[in-house]
N, C-alpha and C positions, 0 to 999 in steps of 0.2 A: 506363267499361267494365263496367257492372253485369251484363250478360248473358254475359260471357265468364268461363271458369274462370280461376283465378289463374295457372296455367301458361301459358295463351295470352296473358294480360295481360303476363306476364313477357317473353315473346318479342317482343310488340309494343313494350313499353317499351325493350327492348334495342335494337331498330332505331331507335326515336326518339332514344335517347341517342347512337347512332352518327351519326345525321343531324345532331345538334347538336355533333358532333366531340368527344365525350367519348372518351378513350382506351379501346380495346377491353376491357382488363382491368377497368377501373372500370365500364364499361357492363355487363359480365357480373356484376360484384359487386353493383352497385346494383339491377339488375333482379331478381337472385336474392334479395336481402334483402327487397325489396318483396313478392315472391311468398311467401316464408316468413312474413312478417307477415300477408299476406292469408289464407294457409291456416290460420294460428293456431299455428305452431311458434314456440317461444321462440328468440330470437336467441343464447341461450347455446350453441346447437348449432354456431354458425358456426365457432368456433375449431377444434373437433374435426373438423368436415367439411373445412375447409381443410387441416388437418394430414394427415388421412387421404388427401386427394386427391393430395398430392405425396410422401407417404412410401411410395413403391413403389420397390423395388430397381432395377427396369428403368429408371426415370427418371433414375438416376444417370448413364446413358450420355449424356444431353443436355449437361450442362455440360462433361463431359470431352471429348466429340467437338468441341464448340465451341472448347475450349481447344487441342486438338490441331491443328485447322485454323488457328487464329490463330497458333500457334507455327510451323507449317510455312510459313506465309506470311512470318513474321518472319525466319526463318533463311535464306531465299533458295531454298527448294525450288521455288516457283512459277516464278521466273525461270529456273532451270536446266532445268526441265521444258519451258518454252516454247522455250528455246534449242535443246534437243535435237530437238524435233519440227520446229522451223523448218529446222534443218540437214537433217533426214531428208527433209522434203517437197521441199526445194530449189526448183526452178523449175517444179514441177507446177502445172497450171492450178488456180486457187483459192488457192494460196499460203497466206497467213496466215489465210484463212477456214477452211481445213482444219485448220491448227494450232490456231486458236481453238476449233473444235468438239472436237477430240481432247483438248485440255488441259482443257476444261470437263468432259468425261466422266471424265478421270483425277482431276480435282480433286473431283468428286462423291464419289469413293471416299476422300477425305481429309477434306472439310469436313462434309458432311451437312446444310448449311444454304445455301439459295439466296442470300439477301442477303449472307451472309459470303463466299460464293464470288465474287460480283460485286465486292465490295470488295477481295478478295485478288488476284484475277487480272485483273480488269477493266482497270485502267490499262495494264498491259503489253500485253494482247491488243489493246485498242482503238488504242493507239499504233502497234503493228506493222501492224495492218490498214489504218490510215490511211496509213502510209508505203507500203503495198503497193497503194494506189490505191482502197481501199474508202471509200465515204462514211462519215463518223464516226457518223451516226445508225444506219446499218445495222450497223456494227461494234458499237455499244453494244447494239443489239437482239439481235445474235448472242450476246453475253455474257450478257444477261438471260435468253435462252432456254436456253442451255447451263447456266448456273448454276442455273436452276430445276430441272434434272434432278438436282440434288444431293439432292432429297427422294425421288427414284426410285432412283438408283444407291446401293447400299449402301456404307457404313453410313449410313442415312438417319434423321434425327431424326423425320421424319414416320412412317416405318415402325415406329420404336420406340414412338411414342405410339399408333399404330393397334394394335400388338400388345398393349399394355397394356389399351386399351379393349376390344378384341375377344377378349382372352384367347387369343391365337394365338401360336404360336412365332415369335419375332422372327428366329431363325436361318433358319427356313423362308421367311419373308418376304424376307429378304436374298437368299437363293438365287433365289427366284422373280422378283425384280425385275431381275436382271442382263440377261436377254435382252430384255425390253421396253425397258429403258433403252438398250440398244444399237440397238434398232429406232428409237427416238426420235432417237438421235444420227445414224443413217444418213439419216433424213429431214431433219435439219438440213443435212447435206452436200448433199442434193438441192435445198435452198433457196438455196444460194450463187449459182446463175446468175441469181436474181432481183435481185441487187445492181445498182447503177447501171451501165449499159453504158459509162459514161465511163471505167470502170476499164480500162486498156489494158495490153497486153503490155509496152510500153516501161517502165511504172512497176512491173510485177510484179517482186518480188524486192528492191525498194528498201528494204524494212524489214529485210533480212538483215544489213546492216552493223551496225545498232544492237543486234542481238541476239546476234551472234557475237563473242566477245572477240577483240581484235587478235592475240594470240599464234598463233592457227591459222585466222584468217579467210581467209587466202590459200592454205591447204593444199588438197591434192586432196580430192575428195568423200568417199572412203572414210575418210581420216584424220580429216576434220572430224566425220563421223558417230561414229567410234569415240571420239574425245576428248570430244565433247559427251555421248555416252552414259555414259562413265565419270563425267563431272561431274554428270550427272543421276541416276546409278544409285540413290542412296539415296532420292531422291524417287519414282522409278519403282517401287521395291521396297515403298513404303508400302501400296498396295492388297493386295499379296501377303501382307505381314505381318498386316494387319488381317483381311482376308477369309479368307486361308488358315488362320489360327489358329481362326477361328470354324467354318469348314467341316470342319476336321480334328478338331474337338472339344477343342482344347487349352484354349480359354477361351470364355466366353459373350459375347454381344454387349456386355453391360454391362462386363465385364472387358476387352473389346477396346478400349473407349474409353480406359481407363486405360493399357493397353499402348501405344496410339497416342500418348498424351500423353508417356509416358516415352520412346518411340522418337524423337519430335520433339525432346525435350530432349537426348538422347544425340547425335543428328545435329548439332544446333545447337552443342553444347558441344565435342564431340570429333572430329567429321568435318569440318564446314564451318568450325567455330570462329567463327561469326558471331553467336552469342547472347551478349549482354552482360547485366549486371545491370539496366541501364537498359531494354534491349529486353524482357527477361523481365518486368520490372515492368509495362511498357506492355501487353504481351500479356495478363498476368493481369488488369489493369484492364479491358481491352477485352472479354475473355472473360467476366469476372464481370458486366459490364454487360449483355452480350447474353444471358447465361444467366438473369439476374434478370428480364429482360423476359419471356422464354419461360416461366419457372417461375411468374411472377405470373399470366400468362394461364392456365396449366395449373391453378393453384390455384383461381382464380375460376371457370374453366370447369367444374371438377369440382363446385363448388357449384351451378352452373347445371344440370349434368347430374343432380345429386341431386334437384333440384326437378322436373325433367322426369320422372324415374322415379316420385317420390312422388305427383305429381298425375296419373299415368297418361297423360301425353301420348304415351308410347311406344305404348301400346295403341291410343289414339285415332287417331294419325296413321299408324301402320303399317297399321292396318285400312283407312284411306282409301287408302293406296298399293296394298294388295292388292286393293281393290275397284275400282281404276281399269280393269283389263282382265284377261282370262284369258291374255293373251299376255305371257310373261315379258320379251320384248324391249321391249314398250311400257313396262313398269314400270321396266326398266333405263334406258331412254331418259329417262324422267321423273327418276329419281334422278340420273343424270349431268347433266341439264340444270339441276337445282336446285343441284348442287355447282358447276357451271361458272359460273352466275350469282352464286352466293354468293362464289366466288373473285374476282370483280370488285370486291368491297367489303370482304371480311374476309380475315384471314390463315388459313393452312391449319390451324393448331392449334385455333383457335376453331371453325372449320367442323366439324372432326372431333368435338369435344366436344358440339356442339349437335346434329349430324345423326346421328351413329353410333348413339346409343341408339334412334333411330327406324328407321334403315336396317337395322341388324344383325338384328332379329327378322324382317324381310322376307327378308334373305339366307338365314337358317336355314329359314324357312317354304318358300322356293322351292328349297331344296337346292343353292344356289350354293356354290362353293368359297370359303371366307372368305379364303384366301391370295390367290387370283386377284382377288377383289373388292378386297382391300387394295391390291394393285399397281395395279389399274385406278383406284382412288380417288386414289392418289398421282400417277398420270399426269395426271388431271384437275386436281388441286390444283396441280401444277407449271405447268399452263397459266395458272391464275389468278395466279401470281406475276409474269407479264409481260403481263397483260391489263389495260387501263385500266378504270375510273379509279383503282383503288387497288392496282395491281400493285406490290408492294413492291420488286421488283427494278428496276422502271422508276425509282422514286424514288432508289434508291441509284446507279444509272447516271447519272441526271441530275445528281446531286450531284458525282460524280467527273469528269464530262466538261464540266460547265457548259452542257450542251445543254438545251433546253426539253423537258419531259416529252412534249409533243405531237409533236416531231420524232422522238424515240426510239420513241414509240407507232406512228407511221406506218411507221418502219423495221421494226417488229416484225410488221407485218401478214402478210408472206409466211411467217414462222415460225409465226404463229398458225394459218394455214391448214394447213400441213403437220403441225403438232402435232395438230390435230383429226383429220387422217387417221390419225395414229398412235394416238390415243385409240380411234378406230373399229376399228383392227386389233387392239388388245389386247382390246377388248370382243368382237369377232367370233371371235377365236381364243384361247380360254382356255388352250389347250395351250402357248402361248408362255411362260406363267409357270411351266410345269412341265417344260420341256425339260431344264434342268440337274438338277432333282430326279430325273427318270427316269434321266438319264445317270449320276448319282452313286450310284444304288442302287435 
């Protein structure tokens, strides 16, 4: 690669390493080290660069939101939430499909991580939908899609990282993402009729018995709703505590992650009394493992981004983008297409660290709202979480259902099509991301 600058060689080497199935974090690190050597920088800078890449206060939100989501799944909040919405929906057409969609949106305000959401709520929702007559691949695909919205619905780990890279208010991003997230959820509901027509009214509601506890399963509808609401109250209150505190200015998004963790501990210990020392230890181990993977990618991705900046790939590639057309929509289409294709092969965090140093100068040059662009980017990256061949949510769902990845991917096609419609709507109507901001002040 003698005719290519070191930065471009680094990018090519990164993709070669991915093709060779080298883990993403190490592919980022090895390609970055090669570029630093090729440029002539001493490798003694590596330690300082890695440390500075992750020593940002805002990034503390990531491990704590992961821990909070893990704890809330452990103490039984997910099961109670599903039970309440199942009782509320009753015999409405769509049954557990509606419940699965709504719970996914609620859980997005708890977890902030797509794969973690699939693992936490997937088994219960898929079981209920299968009992309700839905094909299991379609049910798994719904969970994959709904859980992907965890990086759109605040508090989103993706929005935290975007805010750090773009130096944009994370609180503003959280507010801006709510309405687009609801739009994506509504489109999921419109996708339910695409399910196998073999689902019959005779089977509808079959999943109710396994999700409503015996003490009030045979009670009148109003009493069942009231009792299940009381049972799920502390789980339903979670988004209010987290997001309400942020929007009221009581605490920052980073502090909200710690508040969410403490809240989960209190609910598990003193309200539901389901948290034991053994389950707490298991939750800490699981959250630590997930956080370590994310933060390792962030550390090496920051090193990668430093090389991109030093070798002026930002100037070169952003100039190419701006030179493609005088039409802003053409440039936006190209950016979204690049992110969408990248999402088929890489995780969201890696994509942001690689592409944002190039895309953000274009956003500023064209005068686009960085908050709207961040939300649009999250919607695009969410689609990548359930798009083959490397949609991470698909792998998690395949693991918990023992279905083949191919079957779940086929079931996800209707959701993929409607999600692309949602992406187009958020792109075409930037005001969607500013509705709540305008309303609040």
